Structure formats: C-alpha cells, structure tokens
N, C-alpha and C positions, 0 to 999 in steps of 0.2 A: 434442489433444496427449498428456493425462494416457494414456492407451491405449498411442499410441506411443512414449512413455517407459518403462510397466512391459513393454511387449514390449519394447525394448533390453534393460532392465534384466534381464530373464528370459534373452534370448540371450547375452548377451554379460557380463554380473556374475554371476551367481549361481554358476554351474559351477565357478568357482575362490574365489568366495570361501567356497566349504560345502564345500570340500573336506576329506575327511579326517572332518570332523563327523558319528559316526553321529546315529540318528533318536531314540536314546532320551532321555527327558525328563534333564535336571539339575536336583541339586539346588537351583543357586541359580532355577529358578523357570522357567515357559515365558516371562510376561511378559520378564525379563533377559536370555534366550536370543532372544528376538524384538529387544529393542533393539541387542545389538549384532553379531546378524545383519545385524540392515537397515543399522546404519550402517556397520559394513565391505561392504557391497553396493553401496550409494550415495552414501555423505555426498562431496561434492566435495573438503570438504579432509582425505580418508582418508590421503592422502599425509603429512602435517605429524601426525598422533595414531599415537605409536608402539602402545598397547592397539589399535589396528585391522588394526594390519600382518596377515598371510593366516599368517603362521607365527607369532603370539606366544604360541600355546601349545603346549607335545611333546606333552599329552594332553588326553582327555576330564578325566580329574581336576585337571589345573591350570586348564582353561579353568570349571571347577565352583566351585573355589576362589575362584577370578576373581570370579566373579558374586556370590558369596556373601559376598566383602568388601564388598557396597554394602548400606546397610539396604534402598533403594528402589531402583527403574527411575529414578525421578527422577535421582537421584542419580547412579547409573549414565551414565545419559543425558548428563548435564551436564558429566561427566568428561571425555566425549567429543569435547566440542563446544573447534574452537579459536579461541584470539583472541577470547573472547567480548566482553571489551568493546570491539572495534575492527576486528573482520573477520567474526567470526559474534553477534550479538546476536538472531538473526531465528530458527532452527530451533529448535522447539517437541515438546514432550511432551503429550498429553493423556489421561484419563484413560478419555473418554468420547468414540471418534469421530462419534457422530452429531450433538453437541453442538458440533464442530470443524468436521463438513459443514455442517450449517447456518448458522452463519460465515459460511463460504469462499462460501456461494451468497446472500448477502445476506439472513438468516433468524434471526434473534435476538429476547430481551425487549427491547424500545425503547417508550419514552417520546415519543421523537421529537425530541428537543433531544440536538443534536449541542454538542457547546461545548468550549474547554480551559479548562485553569489557570493562576493565574499565582500568584505570592509576592505578599504585601503588600510595599509599598517600607516601610521601614522596620522591618518584622517578621521575627522570628525561623523561623516555622513557619506563621501565617496563610495562610492562600490565600483570593482569590476564583475564582468559574465567570466565564466571559461565553460566551455561545452565539452558536456560529459559523452555523447555521442550524437550521431543522426541516423536519423531512418533513414532506412531506405527508399528509394523513388518520393521523393521529395523534393521543395523546393532548393532545399537546404545542401544536399546531398548533390543536385544540378549544379547548384552554384556553386561547389568545392567547401562549402566548410566542413572542415574535419575535427575530431575529438584533440580537445587541448590547445584548441584558439583562445587567445582571448581579449575580447573587447572591451572599454570602456566609456563608448557614444554611441548613443543611440539619437539618427537626424540631427548628428553635429552637435549636441548637448550630451555634458557628461551624465554619466548615469550616480545616482544618489538615491540614499535612504525616501527620500519624500517625491522621487518621481520616476522611479524604476516601471511601478505597476501599470503607469498610463503609457509613460513609450513605448513597454514591452507587449502590454496587449492592442493595439493596435496591427490592424492585418496586412497594413506593409509596412515596414520599418528598414534603415540602413544601420546597420551596425558599425562600427570605424573600430580596426581592431589594436593592440596594444603588443608595447615590448616589456616583459617582466625580466627583471635582474633582480638575481635575490642577496647580490654583495656578495658569491662565494659562501655566505654562509645559510645552507639549505634549510637548518633545524632553525633558525630563527626568520623574522619575517620586522622587524623593528628598523631593519636598516631595508628593507626592499624597497627598489624604485621601479614605480610605471611608467612607462614614455607612451603617447600617442606615436603609431605611423600613419603613412600615407592611406593604407589600403581599406575600402569600403568593399561592404557587399549588402544588398538587398534583397529582401528575401521577402515572401509574399503569402502568407497564409493560405491554406484550400481544405476543403475537407478533407480529412485522410484517417482512414482504420489503422492503426499500429499494429502490425505482429507484434507478439509478448516475445517471441523466440528473437534475439538480436542475432546471435551468432552459438555456433556449435562448431565441435570440433573433438578428432583424438589424434594426441596424442604417443608419441611411442618414444619415452626418455628412460635410458638406462636401465633396459629389462622392462620397464614400465607402461602398460597399457592403459594409458589416462584419459578419460570423458569430461569434456569441458562444454556445460551448457549454462549460458547466460538467456535468463529468462527475468521480462519486467515485467509482466501483470500475470496474474492468476484468473488467464481468462478460458470462459464456459462455452465458446462458440464449439459447432461441429468442426470446422476445418481448423481451427487451432489443437484441438483433442487430439484428432488422425496425426496433426504433422510432431506433435509431442511424442505421441505413441510409437511414432514412425523412426522417431531420433533416439528413441529407447530402445528399440530395438535393433538398430544400427549399430549402437552400443553393444547391443548381446551379441549379434555377429562378430563385430571384433575384437571377442575376448576382452571388453572395459573391464578392469580390475579395483578400479580406482574412479570416482566423482568427485569431480571440482561441480559444485550447484554456483552460480554466481547470481545472487539476489542482491547485489549492493543498489540498484536503485529501484525497485519491486518493494511499491507501497500497496500490492496488497492484491485484492479480487476473492475471486469464488472462491467460496469453504470447501465444496465439494474438488474442485481442480486443484487442492490444495491436498485431499485427502489422495486423491488416484494419483499426483505425483510422488507422495510420500510412498506411496503401494508400487510405482515404479521404482524408486530406488532402493527397497528394500524385494518382496515377493514372500518373502518366509513368514511372516509377521500377520496374513489374512485371519481374518477372526480376533484379531488381539484386538483391544483399545487405542484407539491414535489420541482420542481427547474426549471431555465430557464436558456437558454446557451446564451453565449457572444463570439459570432467567433469574425475573423479579419475583417474591416469594408465593405471589397468586399462583401467576402459570408454574413455576416450579412445581408447587405442592398438586395441583391439577393434574403434570405430567406426570409425577412419580406415582399416582393415583391410577391414570388412567393408561398409561402409557412409556413405564419407565424405560422401555430399552429406548426411545426415542434420544433420550437427553445421553448417551453414547454414540461417538463417529469411530468407527473402528475400520483398518486397514482391510482391503476388498480385493480381490482379484480383477473384476469388470469393473469396468465404467458403466455406469447407467442412469440416462434421464428421462423423466417422466413427462406428462403432462399433468392438466388441472385434472382431469379424470381419470387419472393415474394411468394410462397408456404408456409404454415404453415409446418413445421418440429417439432414443439413442441407445445404441450398447456396443462395444467394444473388449473385447479380452485385452489385460493389460500387459504388456512387455516388462517385466521385471528385471533387475542387475541381481536379487538377494544379496546385496550388501550390508558389512555387520558395519561399516566405517564409511563415513561420508563428511566432505571439506563444504565449507557452507562459506559463500565469501557476504558481508554485510556494511554498511554503513549507516550513517543516520538517518537513512532514505528509506531504509529496510522496514516494513511494516507491514503490522495485519496478518492476511495470510500467509508473509514469509518468516513472521516470526512464530505462527502457528506450527509451519511445516517442522522447524525450530526444537522446539519445546514438544512436540509431538512424538518426534525420532528421539531426544536426548534418554527416555527412560528403556529404550530398546537396541540402538546400535550407538556407538561411540560418532560423535558430533563433534570436530573439530571445527568451533567458527573461527573465521579470520577476517577483520580491520577492524572497524566500530562499530562501538553498542549500536543497539536498532534503536528505532523510534519508540517503540513502549504501546503497544497496542492491540490487549489481549482480549480484546472484546469482536462480536460479529455485529455486523449493521445491517439492515433489510428497507430498501422504499417503501413505504409506504403512501396511500391514496388515501384523498379524501373519498368514501366509497360505504357500504352498509359492512364488507369483510376488511377493509383497510387496502384491498387489491386493485389493480389495473383495472379491470371491471366495472364498467358503472360510476365510472369515478365523475366525482359533481363535476358537469362541464360550463359551469360558471367560472371557474377558475385552472390555472394549471399548477398548484401549489401544489409541493410533496416535500415530503419528511426520509430524514438517512438516520435516526436514529440508531443507538446503540441497542442492542435488545437481549444481547446473553455475555456473558463473559468464558470463556475457554480456559480450561484446566485440564493438566496432561494426565497420563497413568498414574504419575506418580502424586498427584492430589497439588498439582502447581500452577500459578495462573498466574498473579499477581506484578505480573514485571512490568508496570505502568512508566519505570523509569530506564526499562530497555532491556535487552535479554545483552552480556557483554561476551567479547571473544574469549576464547580460549586461551589459559593462562598460558601465556609469550606469544601469543599468536596476534598482539595487538598493533596495528600496523595501516596509517593513514596514507590517504591519497593525497599526493603533492598536484593539486590543481596547475601549478606551472609546469610539469612534468608526469603528465598522466600515463602515456605510454599505449602501445595498440591492445585493445580486448580481444582477448583470447591470444595473444603471442604469448609461449613460455618465458618472455621476460618480463611481463606488464609484472608491477610490484608484488600484486596479491596474491595472483594469479602462480606466480616464482615462488610464490613461498607457502603454497600446496606442495608444488612437486617437491623442493627439497625438502619437505616431511616426508612426500611420498616415496622420493626413490633415497633415500638415507643421506642424504650430501646433507657436510657438515654447514652450519651457520656461517665461520668463518670462509668454508669454498663456495657458496653461493656469494657470500660479499665480496670476496677475490672478482668472481664471472661479472657480479651486478649489484652495485651498491645498493642496501637494504636499510631504509634507517628504520629502527622500532619505535614508536612512541606508547604510550600510554593514552587509551581513549580521549581524555580527558582534553589531552595536545588540539586533537582536532576539532575542539568546541571550546576554543581559546577566543578573544573577544573579538578578533581580527574576522570570525567564520560569522557570515549573515547567512538569514534560512535559505532551504534551498530551495530553486522555483522552478518550473519549466511553463512553457505557453501553451497548460491547458486553461482555461476560463479560468479568472479569477476568484469567481463564488465560489471555486472546489479549492481553495487553497488552504482552508481548514481541513478540510478532509485529508488531502496529498498534496501536502507543499511541495 
C-alpha cells in the first residue's frame, strides 16, 4: 500500500506541485524546503491552507523569505496544519525517521507496562496511573506487574500533570503502588480516596517489538460458540499476518458463530491490514467496496482521470503484498467467517484503522459497538522523506527529518466519512471501563466482553446484573473532568499521533 501511494504521488502530484521551482538551495534550508514541498504535494487539506497553494510564491526569493520567517522546520510544519484542535491533530514531523519507522513497526524502548493516566478526584494537578495490560516477555511481566494495578509515584515523586512526561520517559524508573477506595459509590468519583502503599516495582525499558495480538480464545456459553480476539495494532509484518490468519482458521474449525473483536486500545496501523481483517470477518463480500479515498483536489482529479479504480478499496479473499517493482512478496488466502454480525469493543483510544474497520463494515453487516466513543480519525497518513519522490530511497543524507501527514479521508460505501468526534457505541451499549476494577481481558466476566456475551446468548440485562454488576454510562461519563489523556510508554514525540 505504501509503495502504491508513493507511485501515485510521484505520477500525479509532484509535476504540478514543483513547477517553476528550480533546484538551487534556498536560504531557508533544505529541511524547511522539504516540509513545504512535501505538504504541498500530498496533504489532504492542502485546499484549505492558503500558504500551500501552488501559486503562493511569485519568485524563488519570495519563497526563500517565507521559509526564513520560521525559526524551525517544526514551526513551519505546524503553521500548515488544518484546524489542529478539531480536524487534524494527527499529522506529525519527526527529526529522526529511524525512530519513527521502529515505532510504526511496533518496535520501541518499552518495559511492557501499558497504562492510562487519570486526574485524582478533588485535586488540581495530581494524577494516578493504572495498568491497562502488560505485554508478554517484558520486564513488567517478569516483575509481576498486572492489569489493574494503580500507581501514584515515580521514584518517590508524586505524579502530576507537570512532571509525568519526564518521569515516565526515563529508561529505568520505580513505580509506587497505591490503594483506591471508591467510598462505596462506584458511580461517583468525588468521594474517592487514593492512598500510597509500600509496594514498589522497578522497571527498565529495552528494545521490544510488540505482538499486536494480545490474547484470543473460544468461549462456549449457553449453546453459542463465541470467538474473542484482542487486537492492539494493525501490523503488516508477514509473521503478524500469518498469526492473524491462523486464528481465523482456528475460529473456523471451532465453528465460531459470533465474534467479539476487542479494539479498545488499538490506535490504528496499516490500512491494508484493516481491509484484510474485515475480509476475515466477512468473506461473502469479496469485490464489494470497503471504503473510498478522498484526497486533496489535485490528486483526486488526477486519479479520477487516470486510475479511478485506485480510489476504491474492496473486500478481498487474499492478502497480497508487492515490492516497489510490483513483484509479489507475500500472498495468503484469507480464512473467513462469513459473519453477518460482529461485536466490536472500543474506547477513546480506538482510532484510525480501528475506526476504518467499524465504518467500513457498517454498510454491509450488523456492527454492535460496545464501550466508549472512538478517537475520531477518518484519515490515513504515510511517512514521507526528503527525496525526489518522497520515498525512503535516495533520502537526503544530510538529515533524518520525516513527516507523517494525513493524505486522504476514507468514506464507507454509504458515503459517510467525517467522524471527527469519533464513532459512538451502539444504542444501549455505552459502557465504560472502571480503572479501579478493570477485570481480566478475555475473561467472560470482564465487563465489556460480558456485555457482548449477554447480547449474543440472549440473557437479559437483569440476569447479567445478578451474576456480575454492570454499570452503564453515557460515553460522556468516561470523559468527565477527572479523566486525563491516555498515555503509554511509546516515545513522547509520538503522543500527538497516538496518545
């Protein structure tokens, strides 16, 4: 997919975008030149940014003066972003594309503790962390960290909104655990009390490549065979795809009739993998439109004229990857369940490719979305480099800057795309995680999974409540003022991309 996009950009965009630009160095610097030309070439909201217009500059001197008016490449980049607070909070620029590539491939310095942060009730700046899950084969797993642990100190320093970034970005740190007392009113936070205890755990980060499949199992409940898959990132590596496809083969063999896809912590990833996963869920839709691409007007017009079929992504029955010469490098038949209904668990951390799966499936099958409203990212992005065709090959050896701009919006077969505020849960299925009582992921009594099971098996809400207290909230309850931005131990430069 990445190579195909770059070919499209080279063929349809660069000629017009770089016309009347000579190849002499400008005084604004190579990096700023790359920033403007790259955004001019591919940015999906180019039409909305006057400074990205092809006729913005009447001479090289005017262009040079414009670049020189910015103190840094980052300042120039930020000036070109469209409605950063509401529409594009995801485009980023990085000074080292090696680190960016590693993170996008799932590799980073990590101790394996994936966590969220929340404000303390009745406090102005103090916060606590809670463990969402622990990646296997990491220091956190070896050290006994488990989902649901709560911590309020790092190296004996109380966590606050002002210090958490510095404290948690250290390679080695010690978490101090805390006890949480909800005062007997789990639906209210104002009377909650957090008390430090004496348990401390020292964690050290190391280079780690996370498996996007955290857990999966098959549940046989009340005559229903239910598949469960917790998928935390849309990876495109061969081994990741093989494992994902093998799980669906396992589901097939077990006669799975209902599937719960857990995307609650999945911030996105490969668009191709989103298409393939959706094709594994279905199977009866091969050839039907999964989603359509909406680029900036220049690229859109060129593609509509030269290759209109490339603007539509369809359900498939094979996973195929190709190299830059269009040679097949990976090919697998897809194992599909042919489902007409699916249950998908989401939170505010579900974004991008996760939302693409939901939105793309909705016109074709019944999608029951359980949990909270998703992040709101209907756009795709790509890494572009300072090279003649914006690809990795022949990148400028004088620096390692790269950009990850949004390049198109996706709309489903019904034409719906602008879910900037996120995709809300299905009516009657809005339910939050309680960070002080998270439950075991994949366990049939975990609150969000239990909600799906109740609907699948036909058990009444009353019957489920008798077995396991389930609290239903409007999704805004999950976003009350005490909830702080979700966070994990990916490098801080990527917080904007995937907090």
